[in-house]
HTML snippet that shows the backbone in 3Dmol.js (N, CA, C, O; Angstrom):
<script src="https://3Dmol.org/build/3Dmol-min.js"></script>
<div id="view" style="width:600px;height:400px;position:relative"></div>
<script>
const pdb = `
ATOM      1  N   MET A   1     255.365  -9.131-199.713  1.00  0.00           N
ATOM      2  CA  MET A   1     254.607  -9.600-198.758  1.00  0.00           C
ATOM      3  C   MET A   1     253.724 -10.683-199.265  1.00  0.00           C
ATOM      4  O   MET A   1     252.930 -10.449-200.177  1.00  0.00           O
ATOM      5  N   PRO A   2     253.827 -11.895-198.700  1.00  0.00           N
ATOM      6  CA  PRO A   2     253.044 -13.109-199.300  1.00  0.00           C
ATOM      7  C   PRO A   2     251.434 -12.728-199.009  1.00  0.00           C
ATOM      8  O   PRO A   2     251.077 -12.004-198.079  1.00  0.00           O
ATOM      9  N   PHE A   3     250.571 -13.327-199.940  1.00  0.00           N
ATOM     10  CA  PHE A   3     249.004 -13.472-199.573  1.00  0.00           C
ATOM     11  C   PHE A   3     248.642 -14.873-199.820  1.00  0.00           C
ATOM     12  O   PHE A   3     249.314 -15.641-200.509  1.00  0.00           O
ATOM     13  N   ILE A   4     247.556 -15.162-199.230  1.00  0.00           N
ATOM     14  CA  ILE A   4     247.042 -16.557-199.286  1.00  0.00           C
ATOM     15  C   ILE A   4     246.033 -16.575-200.618  1.00  0.00           C
ATOM     16  O   ILE A   4     245.069 -15.810-200.649  1.00  0.00           O
ATOM     17  N   GLU A   5     246.235 -17.229-201.398  1.00  0.00           N
ATOM     18  CA  GLU A   5     245.486 -17.502-202.734  1.00  0.00           C
ATOM     19  C   GLU A   5     244.614 -18.488-202.425  1.00  0.00           C
ATOM     20  O   GLU A   5     243.525 -18.373-202.986  1.00  0.00           O
ATOM     21  N   GLN A   6     244.763 -19.544-201.616  1.00  0.00           N
ATOM     22  CA  GLN A   6     243.732 -20.651-201.360  1.00  0.00           C
ATOM     23  C   GLN A   6     243.954 -21.029-199.908  1.00  0.00           C
ATOM     24  O   GLN A   6     245.054 -21.277-199.415  1.00  0.00           O
ATOM     25  N   GLU A   7     242.659 -21.048-199.208  1.00  0.00           N
ATOM     26  CA  GLU A   7     242.858 -21.508-197.872  1.00  0.00           C
ATOM     27  C   GLU A   7     242.819 -22.926-197.826  1.00  0.00           C
ATOM     28  O   GLU A   7     242.139 -23.526-198.658  1.00  0.00           O
ATOM     29  N   ALA A   8     243.517 -23.592-196.883  1.00  0.00           N
ATOM     30  CA  ALA A   8     243.259 -25.096-196.580  1.00  0.00           C
ATOM     31  C   ALA A   8     241.923 -25.519-196.235  1.00  0.00           C
ATOM     32  O   ALA A   8     241.174 -24.716-195.680  1.00  0.00           O
ATOM     33  N   LYS A   9     241.525 -26.739-196.513  1.00  0.00           N
ATOM     34  CA  LYS A   9     240.432 -27.199-196.179  1.00  0.00           C
ATOM     35  C   LYS A   9     240.333 -28.699-196.272  1.00  0.00           C
ATOM     36  O   LYS A   9     241.032 -29.296-197.091  1.00  0.00           O
ATOM     37  N   GLU A  10     239.494 -29.345-195.469  1.00  0.00           N
ATOM     38  CA  GLU A  10     239.253 -30.700-195.677  1.00  0.00           C
ATOM     39  C   GLU A  10     237.744 -30.892-195.575  1.00  0.00           C
ATOM     40  O   GLU A  10     237.011 -30.336-194.758  1.00  0.00           O
ATOM     41  N   GLU A  11     237.309 -31.940-196.721  1.00  0.00           N
ATOM     42  CA  GLU A  11     236.006 -32.151-196.720  1.00  0.00           C
ATOM     43  C   GLU A  11     235.809 -33.748-197.036  1.00  0.00           C
ATOM     44  O   GLU A  11     236.775 -34.376-197.469  1.00  0.00           O
ATOM     45  N   ILE A  12     234.810 -34.267-196.862  1.00  0.00           N
ATOM     46  CA  ILE A  12     234.278 -35.636-197.362  1.00  0.00           C
ATOM     47  C   ILE A  12     233.434 -35.496-198.461  1.00  0.00           C
ATOM     48  O   ILE A  12     232.475 -34.725-198.460  1.00  0.00           O
ATOM     49  N   LYS A  13     233.818 -36.371-199.613  1.00  0.00           N
ATOM     50  CA  LYS A  13     232.921 -36.402-200.746  1.00  0.00           C
ATOM     51  C   LYS A  13     232.615 -37.692-201.055  1.00  0.00           C
ATOM     52  O   LYS A  13     233.464 -38.473-200.625  1.00  0.00           O
ATOM     53  N   ILE A  14     231.758 -38.179-201.613  1.00  0.00           N
ATOM     54  CA  ILE A  14     231.303 -39.471-202.277  1.00  0.00           C
ATOM     55  C   ILE A  14     231.817 -39.426-203.658  1.00  0.00           C
ATOM     56  O   ILE A  14     231.270 -38.730-204.514  1.00  0.00           O
ATOM     57  N   ILE A  15     232.875 -40.167-203.900  1.00  0.00           N
ATOM     58  CA  ILE A  15     233.588 -40.395-205.263  1.00  0.00           C
ATOM     59  C   ILE A  15     233.350 -41.810-205.596  1.00  0.00           C
ATOM     60  O   ILE A  15     233.751 -42.652-204.792  1.00  0.00           O
ATOM     61  N   GLU A  16     232.733 -42.198-206.707  1.00  0.00           N
ATOM     62  CA  GLU A  16     232.477 -43.462-207.157  1.00  0.00           C
ATOM     63  C   GLU A  16     231.813 -44.388-206.060  1.00  0.00           C
ATOM     64  O   GLU A  16     232.217 -45.535-205.868  1.00  0.00           O
ATOM     65  N   GLY A  17     230.782 -43.830-205.360  1.00  0.00           N
ATOM     66  CA  GLY A  17     230.182 -44.444-204.232  1.00  0.00           C
ATOM     67  C   GLY A  17     230.795 -44.703-203.108  1.00  0.00           C
ATOM     68  O   GLY A  17     230.299 -45.503-202.314  1.00  0.00           O
ATOM     69  N   LYS A  18     231.975 -44.070-202.855  1.00  0.00           N
ATOM     70  CA  LYS A  18     232.844 -44.228-201.834  1.00  0.00           C
ATOM     71  C   LYS A  18     233.057 -42.998-200.962  1.00  0.00           C
ATOM     72  O   LYS A  18     233.140 -41.903-201.519  1.00  0.00           O
ATOM     73  N   LYS A  19     233.157 -43.098-199.541  1.00  0.00           N
ATOM     74  CA  LYS A  19     233.394 -41.741-198.796  1.00  0.00           C
ATOM     75  C   LYS A  19     234.919 -41.508-199.073  1.00  0.00           C
ATOM     76  O   LYS A  19     235.717 -42.427-198.886  1.00  0.00           O
ATOM     77  N   THR A  20     235.317 -40.297-199.511  1.00  0.00           N
ATOM     78  CA  THR A  20     236.795 -39.984-199.627  1.00  0.00           C
ATOM     79  C   THR A  20     237.092 -38.624-198.856  1.00  0.00           C
ATOM     80  O   THR A  20     236.368 -37.628-198.890  1.00  0.00           O
ATOM     81  N   LYS A  21     238.030 -38.730-198.306  1.00  0.00           N
ATOM     82  CA  LYS A  21     238.569 -37.308-197.739  1.00  0.00           C
ATOM     83  C   LYS A  21     239.252 -36.528-198.627  1.00  0.00           C
ATOM     84  O   LYS A  21     240.346 -36.935-199.019  1.00  0.00           O
ATOM     85  N   VAL A  22     238.814 -35.463-199.031  1.00  0.00           N
ATOM     86  CA  VAL A  22     239.508 -34.523-200.192  1.00  0.00           C
ATOM     87  C   VAL A  22     240.148 -33.270-199.351  1.00  0.00           C
ATOM     88  O   VAL A  22     239.396 -32.497-198.758  1.00  0.00           O
ATOM     89  N   ILE A  23     241.331 -33.132-199.330  1.00  0.00           N
ATOM     90  CA  ILE A  23     242.153 -32.271-198.813  1.00  0.00           C
ATOM     91  C   ILE A  23     242.773 -31.051-199.737  1.00  0.00           C
ATOM     92  O   ILE A  23     243.585 -31.304-200.626  1.00  0.00           O
ATOM     93  N   THR A  24     242.395 -29.917-199.501  1.00  0.00           N
ATOM     94  CA  THR A  24     242.824 -28.774-200.307  1.00  0.00           C
ATOM     95  C   THR A  24     243.920 -28.103-199.613  1.00  0.00           C
ATOM     96  O   THR A  24     243.621 -27.618-198.522  1.00  0.00           O
ATOM     97  N   PRO A  25     245.307 -27.952-200.072  1.00  0.00           N
ATOM     98  CA  PRO A  25     246.279 -27.293-199.266  1.00  0.00           C
ATOM     99  C   PRO A  25     246.195 -25.750-199.252  1.00  0.00           C
ATOM    100  O   PRO A  25     245.620 -25.177-200.178  1.00  0.00           O
ATOM    101  N   GLU A  26     246.721 -25.095-198.289  1.00  0.00           N
ATOM    102  CA  GLU A  26     246.765 -23.578-198.284  1.00  0.00           C
ATOM    103  C   GLU A  26     247.889 -23.268-199.447  1.00  0.00           C
ATOM    104  O   GLU A  26     248.876 -24.003-199.501  1.00  0.00           O
ATOM    105  N   VAL A  27     247.760 -22.325-200.254  1.00  0.00           N
ATOM    106  CA  VAL A  27     248.694 -22.016-201.084  1.00  0.00           C
ATOM    107  C   VAL A  27     249.013 -20.305-200.948  1.00  0.00           C
ATOM    108  O   VAL A  27     248.203 -19.387-201.075  1.00  0.00           O
ATOM    109  N   GLU A  28     250.260 -20.242-200.692  1.00  0.00           N
ATOM    110  CA  GLU A  28     250.742 -18.806-200.385  1.00  0.00           C
ATOM    111  C   GLU A  28     251.430 -18.265-201.407  1.00  0.00           C
ATOM    112  O   GLU A  28     252.333 -18.975-201.848  1.00  0.00           O
ATOM    113  N   ILE A  29     251.236 -17.005-202.013  1.00  0.00           N
ATOM    114  CA  ILE A  29     251.828 -16.503-203.119  1.00  0.00           C
ATOM    115  C   ILE A  29     252.691 -15.073-202.839  1.00  0.00           C
ATOM    116  O   ILE A  29     252.162 -14.148-202.222  1.00  0.00           O
ATOM    117  N   THR A  30     254.018 -14.993-203.338  1.00  0.00           N
ATOM    118  CA  THR A  30     254.751 -13.938-203.179  1.00  0.00           C
ATOM    119  C   THR A  30     254.996 -13.503-204.573  1.00  0.00           C
ATOM    120  O   THR A  30     255.515 -14.293-205.361  1.00  0.00           O
ATOM    121  N   LEU A  31     254.664 -12.307-204.937  1.00  0.00           N
ATOM    122  CA  LEU A  31     254.960 -11.642-206.152  1.00  0.00           C
ATOM    123  C   LEU A  31     255.940 -10.500-205.913  1.00  0.00           C
ATOM    124  O   LEU A  31     255.755  -9.599-205.094  1.00  0.00           O
ATOM    125  N   THR A  32     257.116 -10.639-206.795  1.00  0.00           N
ATOM    126  CA  THR A  32     258.095  -9.684-206.578  1.00  0.00           C
ATOM    127  C   THR A  32     258.442  -9.075-207.853  1.00  0.00           C
ATOM    128  O   THR A  32     258.389  -9.772-208.866  1.00  0.00           O
ATOM    129  N   ASN A  33     258.806  -7.807-207.921  1.00  0.00           N
ATOM    130  CA  ASN A  33     259.330  -7.146-209.221  1.00  0.00           C
ATOM    131  C   ASN A  33     260.744  -7.315-209.149  1.00  0.00           C
ATOM    132  O   ASN A  33     261.333  -6.689-208.268  1.00  0.00           O
ATOM    133  N   THR A  34     261.422  -8.082-209.953  1.00  0.00           N
ATOM    134  CA  THR A  34     262.694  -8.513-209.983  1.00  0.00           C
ATOM    135  C   THR A  34     263.818  -7.432-210.318  1.00  0.00           C
ATOM    136  O   THR A  34     265.029  -7.551-210.129  1.00  0.00           O
ATOM    137  N   GLN A  35     263.083  -6.277-210.898  1.00  0.00           N
ATOM    138  CA  GLN A  35     264.080  -5.217-211.243  1.00  0.00           C
ATOM    139  C   GLN A  35     264.027  -4.171-209.961  1.00  0.00           C
ATOM    140  O   GLN A  35     265.019  -3.522-209.629  1.00  0.00           O
ATOM    141  N   THR A  36     262.937  -4.097-209.379  1.00  0.00           N
ATOM    142  CA  THR A  36     262.976  -3.102-208.100  1.00  0.00           C
ATOM    143  C   THR A  36     263.110  -3.722-206.813  1.00  0.00           C
ATOM    144  O   THR A  36     263.595  -3.140-205.842  1.00  0.00           O
ATOM    145  N   GLY A  37     262.605  -5.114-206.798  1.00  0.00           N
ATOM    146  CA  GLY A  37     262.535  -5.676-205.454  1.00  0.00           C
ATOM    147  C   GLY A  37     261.051  -5.423-204.814  1.00  0.00           C
ATOM    148  O   GLY A  37     260.656  -6.118-203.878  1.00  0.00           O
ATOM    149  N   GLN A  38     260.395  -4.559-205.285  1.00  0.00           N
ATOM    150  CA  GLN A  38     259.004  -4.185-204.828  1.00  0.00           C
ATOM    151  C   GLN A  38     258.200  -5.601-204.668  1.00  0.00           C
ATOM    152  O   GLN A  38     258.192  -6.350-205.645  1.00  0.00           O
ATOM    153  N   GLU A  39     257.529  -5.991-203.482  1.00  0.00           N
ATOM    154  CA  GLU A  39     256.637  -6.966-203.358  1.00  0.00           C
ATOM    155  C   GLU A  39     255.107  -6.435-203.485  1.00  0.00           C
ATOM    156  O   GLU A  39     254.805  -5.347-202.995  1.00  0.00           O
ATOM    157  N   TYR A  40     254.251  -7.156-204.088  1.00  0.00           N
ATOM    158  CA  TYR A  40     252.976  -6.860-204.394  1.00  0.00           C
ATOM    159  C   TYR A  40     251.936  -7.815-203.379  1.00  0.00           C
ATOM    160  O   TYR A  40     252.075  -8.997-203.065  1.00  0.00           O
ATOM    161  N   MET A  41     250.965  -6.949-203.033  1.00  0.00           N
ATOM    162  CA  MET A  41     249.850  -7.792-202.049  1.00  0.00           C
ATOM    163  C   MET A  41     248.867  -8.529-202.957  1.00  0.00           C
ATOM    164  O   MET A  41     248.049  -9.270-202.411  1.00  0.00           O
ATOM    165  N   SER A  42     248.862  -8.407-204.254  1.00  0.00           N
ATOM    166  CA  SER A  42     247.838  -9.031-204.944  1.00  0.00           C
ATOM    167  C   SER A  42     248.168  -9.261-206.424  1.00  0.00           C
ATOM    168  O   SER A  42     249.127  -8.637-206.878  1.00  0.00           O
ATOM    169  N   ASP A  43     247.511 -10.050-207.195  1.00  0.00           N
ATOM    170  CA  ASP A  43     247.867 -10.125-208.707  1.00  0.00           C
ATOM    171  C   ASP A  43     247.222  -8.874-209.188  1.00  0.00           C
ATOM    172  O   ASP A  43     247.738  -8.378-210.190  1.00  0.00           O
ATOM    173  N   ALA A  44     246.238  -8.293-208.692  1.00  0.00           N
ATOM    174  CA  ALA A  44     245.842  -6.930-209.420  1.00  0.00           C
ATOM    175  C   ALA A  44     246.834  -5.826-209.274  1.00  0.00           C
ATOM    176  O   ALA A  44     247.083  -5.019-210.169  1.00  0.00           O
ATOM    177  N   GLU A  45     247.458  -5.839-207.943  1.00  0.00           N
ATOM    178  CA  GLU A  45     248.463  -4.684-207.822  1.00  0.00           C
ATOM    179  C   GLU A  45     249.667  -4.841-208.623  1.00  0.00           C
ATOM    180  O   GLU A  45     250.316  -3.839-208.924  1.00  0.00           O
ATOM    181  N   ALA A  46     250.040  -6.039-209.010  1.00  0.00           N
ATOM    182  CA  ALA A  46     251.152  -6.343-209.793  1.00  0.00           C
ATOM    183  C   ALA A  46     250.612  -6.019-211.321  1.00  0.00           C
ATOM    184  O   ALA A  46     251.423  -5.485-212.077  1.00  0.00           O
ATOM    185  N   ASP A  47     249.512  -6.261-211.733  1.00  0.00           N
ATOM    186  CA  ASP A  47     248.909  -5.876-213.031  1.00  0.00           C
ATOM    187  C   ASP A  47     248.971  -4.422-213.090  1.00  0.00           C
ATOM    188  O   ASP A  47     249.542  -3.885-214.040  1.00  0.00           O
ATOM    189  N   ALA A  48     248.423  -3.719-212.138  1.00  0.00           N
ATOM    190  CA  ALA A  48     248.482  -2.349-212.334  1.00  0.00           C
ATOM    191  C   ALA A  48     249.843  -1.756-212.407  1.00  0.00           C
ATOM    192  O   ALA A  48     249.914  -0.698-213.034  1.00  0.00           O
ATOM    193  N   ASP A  49     250.829  -2.181-211.943  1.00  0.00           N
ATOM    194  CA  ASP A  49     252.110  -1.769-212.060  1.00  0.00           C
ATOM    195  C   ASP A  49     252.599  -1.943-213.577  1.00  0.00           C
ATOM    196  O   ASP A  49     253.187  -1.097-214.251  1.00  0.00           O
ATOM    197  N   VAL A  50     252.250  -3.133-213.926  1.00  0.00           N
ATOM    198  CA  VAL A  50     252.690  -3.503-215.437  1.00  0.00           C
ATOM    199  C   VAL A  50     251.869  -2.660-216.489  1.00  0.00           C
ATOM    200  O   VAL A  50     252.375  -2.381-217.576  1.00  0.00           O
ATOM    201  N   ASN A  51     250.587  -2.256-216.148  1.00  0.00           N
ATOM    202  CA  ASN A  51     249.878  -1.502-216.969  1.00  0.00           C
ATOM    203  C   ASN A  51     249.967   0.023-216.744  1.00  0.00           C
ATOM    204  O   ASN A  51     249.304   0.849-217.371  1.00  0.00           O
ATOM    205  N   ASN A  52     250.793   0.277-215.854  1.00  0.00           N
ATOM    206  CA  ASN A  52     251.039   1.880-215.601  1.00  0.00           C
ATOM    207  C   ASN A  52     251.999   2.290-216.653  1.00  0.00           C
ATOM    208  O   ASN A  52     253.073   1.710-216.816  1.00  0.00           O
ATOM    209  N   PRO A  53     251.574   3.361-217.413  1.00  0.00           N
ATOM    210  CA  PRO A  53     252.641   3.764-218.533  1.00  0.00           C
ATOM    211  C   PRO A  53     253.675   4.622-217.798  1.00  0.00           C
ATOM    212  O   PRO A  53     254.661   4.975-218.444  1.00  0.00           O
ATOM    213  N   ASN A  54     253.557   5.001-216.505  1.00  0.00           N
ATOM    214  CA  ASN A  54     254.633   5.807-215.706  1.00  0.00           C
ATOM    215  C   ASN A  54     255.649   4.791-215.236  1.00  0.00           C
ATOM    216  O   ASN A  54     256.567   5.234-214.545  1.00  0.00           O
ATOM    217  N   THR A  55     255.627   3.553-215.491  1.00  0.00           N
ATOM    218  CA  THR A  55     256.523   2.804-214.706  1.00  0.00           C
ATOM    219  C   THR A  55     257.148   1.910-215.905  1.00  0.00           C
ATOM    220  O   THR A  55     256.445   1.751-216.903  1.00  0.00           O
ATOM    221  N   ALA A  56     258.440   1.315-215.857  1.00  0.00           N
ATOM    222  CA  ALA A  56     259.110   0.718-216.630  1.00  0.00           C
ATOM    223  C   ALA A  56     258.879  -0.875-216.630  1.00  0.00           C
ATOM    224  O   ALA A  56     259.418  -1.645-217.425  1.00  0.00           O
ATOM    225  N   THR A  57     257.883  -1.285-215.483  1.00  0.00           N
ATOM    226  CA  THR A  57     257.702  -2.533-215.234  1.00  0.00           C
ATOM    227  C   THR A  57     257.054  -3.215-216.405  1.00  0.00           C
ATOM    228  O   THR A  57     256.168  -2.649-217.046  1.00  0.00           O
ATOM    229  N   GLN A  58     257.500  -4.470-216.706  1.00  0.00           N
ATOM    230  CA  GLN A  58     257.036  -5.427-217.842  1.00  0.00           C
ATOM    231  C   GLN A  58     256.533  -6.667-217.117  1.00  0.00           C
ATOM    232  O   GLN A  58     256.940  -6.962-215.993  1.00  0.00           O
ATOM    233  N   ARG A  59     255.728  -7.313-217.722  1.00  0.00           N
ATOM    234  CA  ARG A  59     255.225  -8.863-217.360  1.00  0.00           C
ATOM    235  C   ARG A  59     256.250  -9.697-216.821  1.00  0.00           C
ATOM    236  O   ARG A  59     256.111 -10.291-215.752  1.00  0.00           O
ATOM    237  N   GLU A  60     257.446  -9.771-217.645  1.00  0.00           N
ATOM    238  CA  GLU A  60     258.617 -10.544-217.355  1.00  0.00           C
ATOM    239  C   GLU A  60     259.412 -10.183-216.143  1.00  0.00           C
ATOM    240  O   GLU A  60     260.297 -10.925-215.715  1.00  0.00           O
ATOM    241  N   HIS A  61     259.037  -8.835-215.489  1.00  0.00           N
ATOM    242  CA  HIS A  61     259.748  -8.581-214.447  1.00  0.00           C
ATOM    243  C   HIS A  61     259.218  -8.975-213.030  1.00  0.00           C
ATOM    244  O   HIS A  61     259.794  -8.805-211.956  1.00  0.00           O
ATOM    245  N   ILE A  62     257.919  -9.574-213.274  1.00  0.00           N
ATOM    246  CA  ILE A  62     257.144 -10.114-211.955  1.00  0.00           C
ATOM    247  C   ILE A  62     257.416 -11.496-211.804  1.00  0.00           C
ATOM    248  O   ILE A  62     257.059 -12.344-212.621  1.00  0.00           O
ATOM    249  N   ARG A  63     258.010 -11.715-210.822  1.00  0.00           N
ATOM    250  CA  ARG A  63     258.331 -13.250-210.131  1.00  0.00           C
ATOM    251  C   ARG A  63     257.244 -13.751-209.420  1.00  0.00           C
ATOM    252  O   ARG A  63     256.859 -12.971-208.549  1.00  0.00           O
ATOM    253  N   ARG A  64     256.580 -14.862-209.505  1.00  0.00           N
ATOM    254  CA  ARG A  64     255.702 -15.401-208.748  1.00  0.00           C
ATOM    255  C   ARG A  64     256.200 -16.782-208.088  1.00  0.00           C
ATOM    256  O   ARG A  64     256.380 -17.855-208.663  1.00  0.00           O
ATOM    257  N   ASP A  65     256.380 -16.456-206.678  1.00  0.00           N
ATOM    258  CA  ASP A  65     256.955 -17.738-205.892  1.00  0.00           C
ATOM    259  C   ASP A  65     255.444 -18.302-205.179  1.00  0.00           C
ATOM    260  O   ASP A  65     254.563 -17.566-204.734  1.00  0.00           O
ATOM    261  N   VAL A  66     255.428 -19.721-205.210  1.00  0.00           N
ATOM    262  CA  VAL A  66     254.182 -20.276-204.859  1.00  0.00           C
ATOM    263  C   VAL A  66     254.616 -21.271-203.737  1.00  0.00           C
ATOM    264  O   VAL A  66     255.403 -22.190-203.962  1.00  0.00           O
ATOM    265  N   HIS A  67     254.054 -21.032-202.515  1.00  0.00           N
ATOM    266  CA  HIS A  67     254.436 -21.965-201.438  1.00  0.00           C
ATOM    267  C   HIS A  67     253.031 -22.734-200.970  1.00  0.00           C
ATOM    268  O   HIS A  67     252.112 -22.208-200.342  1.00  0.00           O
ATOM    269  N   VAL A  68     253.100 -24.094-201.429  1.00  0.00           N
ATOM    270  CA  VAL A  68     252.050 -24.977-200.975  1.00  0.00           C
ATOM    271  C   VAL A  68     252.209 -25.646-199.658  1.00  0.00           C
ATOM    272  O   VAL A  68     253.187 -26.360-199.435  1.00  0.00           O
ATOM    273  N   LYS A  69     251.435 -25.472-198.929  1.00  0.00           N
ATOM    274  CA  LYS A  69     251.514 -25.940-197.267  1.00  0.00           C
ATOM    275  C   LYS A  69     250.781 -27.215-197.361  1.00  0.00           C
ATOM    276  O   LYS A  69     249.553 -27.133-197.385  1.00  0.00           O
ATOM    277  N   VAL A  70     251.309 -28.343-197.416  1.00  0.00           N
ATOM    278  CA  VAL A  70     250.350 -29.672-197.219  1.00  0.00           C
ATOM    279  C   VAL A  70     250.430 -30.154-195.703  1.00  0.00           C
ATOM    280  O   VAL A  70     251.458 -30.277-195.037  1.00  0.00           O
ATOM    281  N   ALA A  71     249.225 -30.379-195.337  1.00  0.00           N
ATOM    282  CA  ALA A  71     249.121 -30.708-193.924  1.00  0.00           C
ATOM    283  C   ALA A  71     249.423 -32.338-193.906  1.00  0.00           C
ATOM    284  O   ALA A  71     249.187 -33.084-194.855  1.00  0.00           O
ATOM    285  N   GLN A  72     250.014 -32.757-192.584  1.00  0.00           N
ATOM    286  CA  GLN A  72     250.474 -33.980-192.461  1.00  0.00           C
ATOM    287  C   GLN A  72     248.960 -34.914-192.222  1.00  0.00           C
ATOM    288  O   GLN A  72     248.056 -34.535-191.478  1.00  0.00           O
ATOM    289  N   ILE A  73     248.937 -36.047-192.937  1.00  0.00           N
ATOM    290  CA  ILE A  73     247.567 -36.920-192.658  1.00  0.00           C
ATOM    291  C   ILE A  73     248.131 -38.200-192.305  1.00  0.00           C
ATOM    292  O   ILE A  73     249.261 -38.642-192.514  1.00  0.00           O
ATOM    293  N   ASN A  74     247.106 -38.723-191.715  1.00  0.00           N
ATOM    294  CA  ASN A  74     247.328 -40.294-191.413  1.00  0.00           C
ATOM    295  C   ASN A  74     246.402 -41.081-192.274  1.00  0.00           C
ATOM    296  O   ASN A  74     245.187 -40.915-192.378  1.00  0.00           O
ATOM    297  N   ILE A  75     247.145 -41.959-192.875  1.00  0.00           N
ATOM    298  CA  ILE A  75     246.221 -42.890-193.793  1.00  0.00           C
ATOM    299  C   ILE A  75     246.611 -44.368-193.650  1.00  0.00           C
ATOM    300  O   ILE A  75     247.759 -44.680-193.334  1.00  0.00           O
ATOM    301  N   GLY A  76     245.776 -45.158-193.853  1.00  0.00           N
ATOM    302  CA  GLY A  76     245.991 -46.461-193.825  1.00  0.00           C
ATOM    303  C   GLY A  76     244.992 -47.163-192.604  1.00  0.00           C
ATOM    304  O   GLY A  76     244.068 -46.537-192.086  1.00  0.00           O
ATOM    305  N   ALA A  77     245.305 -48.381-192.297  1.00  0.00           N
ATOM    306  CA  ALA A  77     244.627 -49.129-191.343  1.00  0.00           C
ATOM    307  C   ALA A  77     244.660 -48.464-189.819  1.00  0.00           C
ATOM    308  O   ALA A  77     243.707 -48.564-189.047  1.00  0.00           O
ATOM    309  N   GLN A  78     245.707 -47.877-189.547  1.00  0.00           N
ATOM    310  CA  GLN A  78     246.032 -47.233-188.261  1.00  0.00           C
ATOM    311  C   GLN A  78     245.260 -46.070-187.881  1.00  0.00           C
ATOM    312  O   GLN A  78     245.002 -45.748-186.721  1.00  0.00           O
ATOM    313  N   SER A  79     244.805 -45.282-189.240  1.00  0.00           N
ATOM    314  CA  SER A  79     244.218 -43.992-189.058  1.00  0.00           C
ATOM    315  C   SER A  79     242.682 -44.165-188.428  1.00  0.00           C
ATOM    316  O   SER A  79     242.130 -43.215-187.874  1.00  0.00           O
ATOM    317  N   LYS A  80     242.163 -45.233-188.540  1.00  0.00           N
ATOM    318  CA  LYS A  80     240.781 -45.560-188.162  1.00  0.00           C
ATOM    319  C   LYS A  80     239.801 -44.365-188.721  1.00  0.00           C
ATOM    320  O   LYS A  80     238.781 -44.020-188.126  1.00  0.00           O
ATOM    321  N   GLU A  81     240.205 -43.856-189.802  1.00  0.00           N
ATOM    322  CA  GLU A  81     239.158 -42.853-190.454  1.00  0.00           C
ATOM    323  C   GLU A  81     238.424 -43.371-191.661  1.00  0.00           C
ATOM    324  O   GLU A  81     239.034 -44.153-192.391  1.00  0.00           O
ATOM    325  N   LEU A  82     237.258 -43.050-191.944  1.00  0.00           N
ATOM    326  CA  LEU A  82     236.479 -43.637-193.011  1.00  0.00           C
ATOM    327  C   LEU A  82     236.359 -44.975-193.017  1.00  0.00           C
ATOM    328  O   LEU A  82     235.707 -45.532-193.900  1.00  0.00           O
TER     329      LEU A  82
END
`;
const viewer = $3Dmol.createViewer("view");
viewer.addModel(pdb, "pdb");
viewer.setStyle({}, {cartoon: {color: "spectrum"}});
viewer.zoomTo();
viewer.render();
</script>
């Protein structure tokens, strides 16, 4: 089951004296045990499985898929922003 590691946001910052729109994308993570197919709901849950002496799970069995969702933005003279 994927979880959101970073929420999307937009903000205006002053960079080198100019107003600049800073866009942070949403980042969705899916952690999967490649040996068992188990999906984890957090890094902590995957770490707990690796550290559990009652399982054969090793760090290299954990696959981390990262899905970065970049919002469409309008830039240039036509955008009339900033």
